[in-house]
N, C-alpha and C positions, 0 to 999 in steps of 0.2 A: 504494500500500500504506500502511496505517496505520503511522506511524512507531514507535509503541509496540510493536505486534505485530512489525514488522520488526526492531526493535532487540532485542527479547526472543528472537526466532528466531536472530538472529546471535549473541547471547550464548550460547545453548545449543549452537549448531553450533560456535562457537569453543571452547567447553569440551571438546567431543568431539574436535575437531581437535587439541587439545593433548595428548590421550591416545593418539591413534592416527594413524599416517601415512596412513590411507586416506581421511581427510576433510581438505580444504584450506580454511582460513579465507579466504585471499586470493581463491580462486576464488569463494567465496560472496559476498565483498564486491564483486567485479567484477560478478557476476550481479545483485546488488542495484541496481547502477547501470544495468543494462540493462533494468530494468522500465519500463513505461509511465510510472509515477509513482515515480521513484527515491527512495530513502531520503536524508534529509539526511546529509551526510558526517560531521559532528561526533558526533551521537548514535550513528550506526552504528559509527564508529571506536572510541568509548568502550565501547560494548557488546561489541564483539569483543575489545577489550583486556581488559576485566574478565573475560570468559568464559575467555580463554586463561590469564590469570594465576591465575584460580580453580583451574584444573587444575594449573598449574605449582606452585601452593602445596602441592598434595598431594605432589608430588615433593620440594619443599623440606622439608616435614614429615618425609618418609621419610628424607631425608639427616640431618635434625636428630635423629630418633629413632635412626638407625643410629649416629650419633656418640656417643650416650649409653649404648648397650647394651654389656654386657661381652662380650669376645670370648674364649671358651674354646677355640675351634677356630682353626687357622691361617687367616689372611686370604688369599683368592685374590690372585694377582698384579695383575689388572686393578683390584681394589678398592684395593690399596695404591697403585697409580699414580694412581687418581682422588683418593684422600685426599691424596697428595703434591701433585697439581696444584691441588687446592682450597686447600691450605695455602699454596702459593706465590702463587696468583693472588688469593685472596680474604681472607687473614688478615693480610697485611702492610699494615695501616692500613685504617681504615674506608673512606676515599675511593677507594682502589685497587679494593676489592671493588665499590663502587658504580659506578665507571667501567666495570669489566668487565661488570657486569650491564646498564648502560645500553647499551653497544655490542651486547651479545648480544640484548637485547630489541628494539632498533631495527633493527640491521643483520642479525643472525642469526649472527654469528661472534664467539665460539665458540657452538655450538648452545645454545639456551636450556634445553633439557632437561638437558644436562650441567651448565650453570651453576646451574640450580635445585637439583639434587641436591648439587652442590659447595657452594653457598651454605648449604644446611642442614648439611652436614658441617662447614663452617667456622664455623658458628654465627653467621651474619650476622643482624643485627637484622631481625625480621619486618617492621617498619614500612618500613625501607629497601628490603627485597626487594619488598614489594607496591607502594609508591609509585613507585619507580624503574622497576619492571617494567611497571606499568600505563602510565606516561607513555611509556616507550620503545615499547611495543606500540601505543599510541594514535598516536604519530608515524608509525610504520611503516604502520599501517592507514589513517591519513589520507592518506598519500602514495599508497597503492594506490587508495583511493577517488577522490581528486582526479585522479589519472592516468587511471583508467578513465573517469570522467565526461568528461574532456577528450578522450580518444580517441573516445568515442562521439559527442561533439559534432562533432569534426573529420570523422568518417566520414559523418555525416549519414545514418545507416542508418534507413530508414523503420521505424517500429514500436518503435524503441529510444529510450529517454530522451526 
C-alpha cells in the first residue's frame, strides 16, 4: 500500500474512532501491518495520533467553551463532579495536568475523552494539550504497530506481512 494513502486513511479512521466507540484505531493499525506491503510504523503511528487528537481537540474545545459560559440553571451532579475532578487533577500546577494527560494519552487511564473535556474545563494551554496528547498517542500506537509486526513475523503466516 502507498504509505501516503495508508497514513491518510489511518488519520481519518483514527479521527472517527475518537468520536465513536464503534471504530477501533488499534484494530486498524494491526490490520495495516497484516497487509502484503505493511505501512511503515512511524508515519502510521503519527497519522493515527494526529487523527485521534484532532477529534479529542473538539472535546477539549467543548470543555473550554463550557467553562466560559454563564450558568443560569443548576448544574447537574455529574457535571459538578467532572468540574471538581478536573480542578483537582489538572489545575494544580501546569506539570501535574501535563502528567495526567501524558498517562491518559499513552496508557489510557484515566480515559482520554474524560481528560480532554476536563483539560478544557481546567483551561489547560492548547499547545500543551495537543503536543503532549499527540506524543502520548504516537507512543501508544507505535507500540501497537511494532507489537503487531513482530507477532506476524513470529507466526510466519503465509500471505501476511
